[in-house]
N, C-alpha and C positions, 0 to 999 in steps of 0.2 A: 503492498500499499505505497504510495505517497503521498506525500503534504496534501495535495490538491486532491486528493482520494478520499471519497469514505464510500460505502455500500458499491463498490463496483463503478464508479462514473467515470468517465473518460474524461481524460484528461485533452480536451482540445481546448484551444487558447493558452495553455503554460506549457514555460516551457528550461529547464535546467540550466544551469549555473554552478561557479564554484560557490557559491551561495546558498543553492539549494534550490527551491520549484519557484519561477518567476511566472508575473502573470504578463501576458504579453498580447491577450482580446480579451477584457470583460465580456464585452457583447458577448463570445462565439462559449463561453464557459459556463458552466453550472455555479460557481463558486460568485458570491461578489465580490470586487475588490476595484483597484486602481491599475490602469497600466504599470508593469515595475513593482508591484509590491511583492513582496519574497515569504518565503515561510518552509518550514520543514516540520514535522510532528514524528512521533514518539511510539515506541510500540504499543503502550497503555493509552493511544489516543492524548497523549499529550503534543502539546502543537501552540506554537506561537508563529505571531507572522507579523513585518514590518511595514508600513505604508506611507513612504515618504509625500505622497502628494495630501496627504489625510494628516500628515505630521502625528503617525500614528505607532503605538507599537503597542501587541496583543501577546500575553501570553496564558493559554488556558492549560491549569493541572486538572488533571483526571487521572483516575484509575477504571478502564473501562477496558475489557480482555475479552475475545479479538477487536484490535479497531475499527474492526467492519461490521462492529455489532447493532451501532447509531450513525445515521449520521450525525455524530458531533460538530464536527469539523465545519462540513456546510453549514448546519445550525447557528454557530455561534458566530461567524462572518456574517452570519444573512443579522441577525439581530446585533451587532455592532454598527452595520453600517446603516442597516434602520433609524436605529438612535442618531444617530449624527445628522438625519433630515430632519 
């Protein structure tokens, strides 16, 4: 499972670099975000992302195994970006 993946979601609109996963095209992605935001996820559904455009850093700590059991990463991103509007 990649940082932008939950429950088998495709990584459309996302690329990878030295820092981890990078949002290339938010309009094509199933994840909320800004172009150029980057993230990484851990084995127990832990997750962080940095969005330079929004001047935001998010660290999400949980202990859910396996990571694909629930779409937590996608849901957390959706809720955080909804709160910004």
